[in-house]
C-alpha positions in Angstrom: 20.0 -106.3 23.0 20.1 -107.9 19.6 16.5 -108.8 19.9 15.6 -105.2 20.7 17.5 -103.9 17.6 15.7 -106.4 15.4 12.3 -105.3 16.8 13.2 -101.6 15.9 14.2 -102.5 12.4 11.0 -104.5 11.9 8.9 -101.5 13.2 10.7 -99.1 10.8 10.1 -101.4 7.8 6.4 -101.7 8.7 6.0 -97.9 8.8 7.8 -97.4 5.6 5.6 -99.9 3.9 2.4 -98.1 5.1 3.4 -94.4 4.4 2.7 -94.3 0.6 -0.8 -95.6 1.2 -1.4 -93.1 4.0 0.0 -90.2 1.9 -2.1 -91.1 -1.1 -5.2 -91.3 1.0 -4.5 -87.8 2.5 -3.9 -86.3 -1.0 -7.1 -87.7 -2.3 -9.0 -86.1 0.5 -7.4 -82.7 0.0 -8.1 -82.8 -3.8 -11.7 -83.9 -3.1 -12.1 -80.9 -0.8 -10.6 -78.5 -3.4 -12.9 -79.9 -6.1 -15.9 -79.5 -3.8 -15.0 -75.9 -3.2 -14.5 -75.2 -6.9 -17.8 -76.8 -7.8 -19.5 -74.4 -5.3 -18.5 -71.5 -7.5 -18.9 -73.1 -10.9 -22.6 -72.5 -11.1 -21.9 -68.7 -10.7 -19.6 -69.0 -13.7 -22.3 -70.7 -15.8 -24.8 -68.0 -14.8 -22.4 -65.2 -15.5 -21.8 -66.5 -19.1 -25.5 -66.9 -19.7 -26.5 -63.3 -18.7 -23.4 -61.4 -20.0 -25.3 -59.9 -22.9 -28.4 -58.8 -20.9 -27.0 -57.9 -17.5 -23.3 -57.2 -17.6 -23.1 -55.8 -14.1 -24.6 -59.0 -12.5 -22.5 -61.2 -14.8 -19.3 -59.4 -13.4 -20.5 -60.0 -9.9 -21.1 -63.7 -10.6 -17.8 -64.2 -12.3 -16.2 -62.5 -9.3 -17.8 -65.1 -7.0 -16.5 -67.9 -9.2 -12.9 -66.4 -9.2 -13.0 -66.2 -5.4 -14.0 -69.9 -5.1 -11.3 -70.9 -7.6 -8.7 -69.1 -5.5 -10.0 -70.9 -2.3 -9.7 -74.3 -4.1 -6.2 -73.5 -5.3 -5.2 -72.6 -1.7 -6.6 -76.1 -0.6 -4.9 -78.0 -3.4 -3.1 -76.5 -6.4 -3.8 -79.7 -8.4 -7.3 -78.3 -9.0 -5.9 -76.4 -12.0 -4.9 -79.6 -13.8 -7.0 -82.4 -12.4 -9.4 -84.2 -14.8 -11.7 -85.5 -12.1 -15.3 -84.5 -12.5 -14.2 -82.6 -15.7 -12.7 -79.8 -13.6 -10.1 -79.0 -16.2 -12.7 -78.5 -18.9 -14.9 -76.4 -16.6 -11.9 -74.2 -15.8 -11.3 -73.7 -19.5 -14.9 -72.9 -20.1 -15.0 -70.4 -17.2 -11.8 -68.8 -18.4 -13.5 -68.2 -21.8 -16.6 -67.0 -20.1 -14.6 -64.5 -18.1 -12.8 -63.3 -21.2 -16.2 -62.9 -22.9 -17.5 -60.8 -20.0 -14.4 -58.6 -20.0 -14.6 -58.1 -23.7 -18.3 -57.2 -23.3 -17.2 -54.6 -20.8 -14.3 -53.4 -22.9 -16.1 -53.2 -26.2 -18.0 -49.9 -25.4 -14.7 -48.4 -24.3 -12.8 -49.5 -27.4 -15.7 -48.2 -29.6 -15.3 -44.8 -27.9 -11.6 -45.1 -28.8 -12.3 -45.8 -32.5 -14.8 -42.8 -32.6 -12.0 -40.5 -31.3 -9.6 -42.0 -33.8 -12.0 -41.3 -36.7 -12.5 -37.7 -35.5 -8.7 -37.3 -35.3 -8.3 -38.6 -38.9 -11.0 -36.2 -40.2 -9.5 -33.3 -38.3 -6.0 -34.1 -39.6 -7.3 -34.1 -43.1 -8.9 -30.7 -42.5 -5.6 -29.3 -41.1 -7.0 -29.0 -37.6 -3.9 -30.3 -36.1 -4.5 -29.3 -32.5 -8.0 -30.8 -32.5 -6.6 -33.9 -34.2 -3.9 -34.3 -31.6 -6.5 -33.9 -28.8 -8.8 -36.5 -30.3 -6.0 -39.0 -30.8 -4.9 -38.6 -27.2 -8.5 -39.5 -26.2 -8.3 -42.5 -28.5 -5.1 -43.7 -26.8 -6.6 -43.2 -23.4 -9.8 -45.2 -24.2 -7.7 -47.9 -25.9 -5.5 -48.2 -22.8 -8.6 -48.5 -20.5 -10.1 -51.2 -22.8 -6.9 -53.3 -23.0 -6.4 -52.9 -19.2 -9.6 -54.9 -18.9 -8.6 -57.6 -21.3 -5.7 -58.1 -23.7 -7.8 -60.4 -26.0 -9.5 -57.5 -27.8 -7.1 -57.6 -30.7 -8.0 -61.2 -31.3 -11.2 -60.0 -33.0 -10.3 -59.5 -36.7 -12.4 -56.3 -37.0 -11.0 -54.8 -33.9 -7.5 -55.6 -34.9 -7.9 -54.0 -38.4 -9.3 -50.8 -36.8 -6.4 -50.6 -34.4 -4.0 -50.9 -37.4 -5.8 -48.1 -39.2 -5.6 -45.9 -36.1 -1.9 -46.6 -35.8 -1.4 -45.3 -39.3 -3.4 -42.2 -38.4 -1.1 -41.8 -35.4 2.0 -41.9 -37.7 0.5 -39.2 -40.0 -0.3 -37.1 -36.9 3.3 -37.4 -35.8 4.6 -36.1 -39.1 2.0 -33.3 -39.0 3.1 -32.4 -35.5 6.7 -32.2 -36.7 5.7 -29.7 -39.3 3.6 -27.8 -36.8 6.5 -27.8 -34.4 8.5 -25.7 -36.9 5.6 -23.3 -37.3 5.1 -23.1 -33.6 8.8 -22.4 -33.0 8.6 -19.3 -35.3 5.3 -18.2 -33.8 6.8 -18.6 -30.3 9.6 -16.3 -31.2 7.1 -13.7 -32.3 5.1 -14.3 -29.1 8.2 -13.8 -27.0 8.8 -10.5 -28.7 5.2 -9.4 -28.1 5.5 -10.4 -24.5 8.8 -8.5 -24.2 7.1 -5.4 -25.7 4.2 -5.9 -23.2 6.7 -6.3 -20.3 8.5 -3.0 -21.3 5.1 -1.2 -21.5 4.0 -2.5 -18.1 7.3 -1.4 -16.7 6.5 2.1 -18.0 3.1 2.0 -16.4 4.6 1.1 -13.1 6.4 4.5 -13.0 3.0 6.1 -12.2 1.6 3.6 -9.8 0.9 5.1 -6.4 3.4 8.0 -7.1 3.0 11.7 -7.6 4.2 12.4 -11.2 7.6 13.9 -11.7 9.8 14.8 -14.6 11.9 11.8 -14.0 8.9 9.3 -13.9 7.5 10.8 -17.1 10.9 10.6 -18.8 11.4 6.9 -17.7 7.9 6.0 -18.8 8.6 7.6 -22.2 11.7 5.6 -22.6 9.9 2.3 -21.8 7.1 3.2 -24.2 9.7 3.9 -27.0 11.4 0.6 -26.2 8.1 -1.3 -26.3 7.1 0.4 -29.6 10.5 -0.5 -31.2 10.1 -4.2 -30.2 6.5 -4.2 -31.6 7.7 -2.8 -35.0 10.1 -5.8 -35.2 7.2 -8.3 -35.0 6.1 -9.3 -38.5 2.9 -11.2 -37.8 -0.6 -11.3 -39.2 -2.9 -14.1 -38.0 -4.7 -14.3 -41.4 -1.4 -14.6 -43.3 -0.1 -17.1 -40.7 -3.2 -19.2 -41.2 -3.2 -19.0 -44.9 0.5 -20.0 -45.2 0.0 -23.1 -43.1 -1.9 -26.2 -44.3 -3.0 -26.6 -40.7 -4.7 -23.2 -40.6 -4.7 -20.9 -37.5 -3.1 -22.7 -34.6 -3.5 -21.9 -30.9 0.0 -20.4 -30.8 -1.1 -18.0 -33.6 -4.0 -16.8 -31.4 -1.6 -16.5 -28.5 0.7 -14.2 -30.6 -2.3 -12.2 -31.7 -3.5 -11.8 -28.1 0.0 -10.8 -26.9 0.4 -8.2 -29.7 -3.2 -6.9 -29.0 -2.5 -6.7 -25.3 0.8 -4.9 -26.0 -0.8 -2.3 -28.2 -3.6 -1.8 -25.6 -0.9 -1.3 -23.0 1.0 1.1 -25.2 -2.2 3.2 -25.9 -2.9 3.3 -22.2 0.7 4.3 -21.4 0.5 7.1 -24.0 -2.6 8.4 -22.3 -1.0 8.1 -18.9 2.1 10.0 -20.1 -0.1 12.8 -21.6 -2.1 13.0 -18.4 0.9 13.2 -16.2 2.6 15.7 -18.4 -0.6 17.8 -18.2 -0.5 17.4 -14.4 3.1 18.5 -14.3 2.3 21.5 -16.6 -0.7 22.4 -14.5 1.4 22.1 -11.4 4.1 24.3 -12.9 1.5 26.9 -13.9 0.0 26.7 -10.5 3.4 27.0 -8.9 4.2 30.0 -11.2 0.9 31.6 -10.4 1.4 31.0 -6.7 4.9 32.4 -6.9 3.6 35.5 -8.8 0.8 35.9 -6.3 3.2 35.5 -3.4 5.5 38.1 -5.1 2.5 40.5 -5.5 1.5 39.9 -1.9 5.1 40.5 -0.8 5.2 43.7 -2.8 1.9 44.8 -1.3 3.1 43.8 2.1 6.4 45.6 1.6 4.5 48.6 0.3 2.2 48.5 3.3 5.1 48.0 5.6 6.9 50.9 3.9 3.8 53.1 4.2 3.5 52.1 7.8 7.1 52.8 8.5 6.8 56.2 6.8 3.7 56.9 8.9 5.5 55.9 12.0 8.5 58.1 11.0 6.1 61.0 10.3 4.2 60.4 13.6 7.5 60.2 15.4 8.7 63.4 13.7 5.5 65.1 14.5 5.7 63.9 18.1 9.3 65.1 18.3 8.3 68.4 16.8 5.4 68.7 19.2 7.7 67.7 22.0 10.2 70.2 20.9 7.5 72.8 20.5 6.2 71.9 24.0 9.7 72.0 25.4 10.2 75.3 23.7 6.8 76.6 25.1 7.7 75.1 28.5 11.1 76.8 28.3 9.4 80.0 27.3 6.9 79.7 30.1 9.7 78.9 32.5 11.6 81.9 31.1 8.5 84.1 31.4 7.9 82.7 34.9 11.5 83.3 35.8 11.2 86.9 34.5 7.9 87.3 36.3 9.5 86.0 39.5 12.5 88.2 38.9 10.2 91.1 38.2 8.2 90.3 41.3 11.3 89.9 43.2 12.6 93.2 41.8 9.3 94.9 42.4 9.2 93.5 45.9 12.8 94.7 46.4 11.8 98.1 45.1 8.7 98.0 47.2 10.8 97.0 50.2 13.3 99.7 49.2 10.5 102.2 48.9 9.1 101.0 52.2 12.5 101.4 53.8 12.9 104.7 52.2 9.5 105.7 53.3 10.3 104.5 56.8 13.5 106.4 56.7 11.6 109.4 55.5 9.0 109.0 58.1 11.7 108.4 60.7 13.5 111.5 59.5 10.2 113.4 59.5 9.4 112.1 63.0 12.9 113.1 64.0 12.4 116.5 62.7 9.1 116.6 64.3 10.6 115.4 67.5 13.3 117.9 67.3 10.8 120.5 66.6 8.7 119.3 69.5 11.8 119.1 71.7 12.7 122.7 70.7 9.2 123.7 71.7 9.3 121.9 74.8 12.6 123.4 75.7 10.7 126.4 76.7 8.9 124.3 79.4 10.1 123.7 82.8 13.6 122.6 83.6 12.5 119.2 85.0 10.7 118.6 81.8 13.7 119.7 79.8 15.7 117.1 81.6 13.2 114.5 81.0 12.9 115.6 77.4 16.6 115.3 76.8 16.6 111.8 78.2 13.5 110.9 76.2 14.9 112.6 73.2 17.9 110.3 73.2 15.7 107.3 73.8 13.4 108.4 71.0 16.2 108.7 68.5 17.3 105.3 69.3 13.8 103.9 68.8 13.1 105.9 65.7 16.2 104.6 64.1 15.3 101.0 64.7 11.6 101.4 64.0 10.8 104.6 62.2 7.2 103.7 61.4 6.2 103.6 65.1 6.1 106.2 67.8 7.4 105.4 71.2 5.3 105.9 74.2 7.1 107.8 76.8 6.8 107.1 80.4 6.6 110.7 81.2 3.5 111.2 78.9 1.5 110.0 81.8 2.8 112.8 83.9 2.2 115.7 81.6 -0.1 116.4 78.6 1.3 116.0 75.1 0.8 118.6 72.5 -0.8 116.7 69.6 -0.4 119.6 67.3 
């Protein structure tokens, strides 16, 4: 067992003795591979530096290839950045310089644009064109940021650094000018706010007539808003020429805004005045039309009432006439009836008289016949006895018949026996 332990210790010692040599060999291989990878991109760096002045685009592509290979080499062995083997350290320094030169070559046109804008801003500031100066300086700052985003080594150039210093001084002057302008703008904004308030009141007045039939109330409200707008406008003491003359920066955009607001307010006020006048005319015309219509209606009513009255009078006259005619007719009918009644009565009286006369005549005839009969009887008395007897009987019978019907003579039964004396 002791022997086995000794063998293990011997093995461990042997391994520990060989490990540094094995590690060194492995590190050497890794570094060699990293150097080989780096060298494969170094030629692209040399080419990029050579053509940077004539073909910047291709130079950027070449330096990008070099940067890629450098990163691959670093991932293989980080010692690539410090190793002196095969002059890698000097090559890396050269390529770093080449890359900076390429980036500066790309950034120079941009920084030149920035300096141009800075010079414009300086001139505009001297001319009092503060807004233009501020705009130009903002462009300068933007181009400068773009250029320095490409490379921070721009200010290492003495000329570039001096220009940047001068532009910074221009920026400081611009800040002071902007502070002065801020005071001017503040006052102008107050004027502009009043002008907009006047415009708002005017538009509120205009809204009283939108899509509505004009009324006394809408006209009155519009007049109030117009008066309010005019009062606000009178309180604005602004003239763009005076404003520009009193400022070393001349007419500013805010001055133009105030002038535009005042101009728009006055335009609105003139329009509202016209609308009020038109709507008042409409109301007046409507009132006149209403009055005329009422007058016409009154006249028509009077004519209608007059016609109705005439018609009623005609109806009453016609009714009266009909009543009179009816009364007259009734009177005539009554008269006719009376006459007819009298005629009937007269006829009845005449008939009665006639009947009476007929009766009297009949009586007279009966009496006459009786007398005649008596006379005849007396004559006949001288006849034979049998005839006397018969005559007496017949005489009694004749009396009876003559009394009941005096107009007729009775036929005797005995007349057939003996002739009658017709005398």
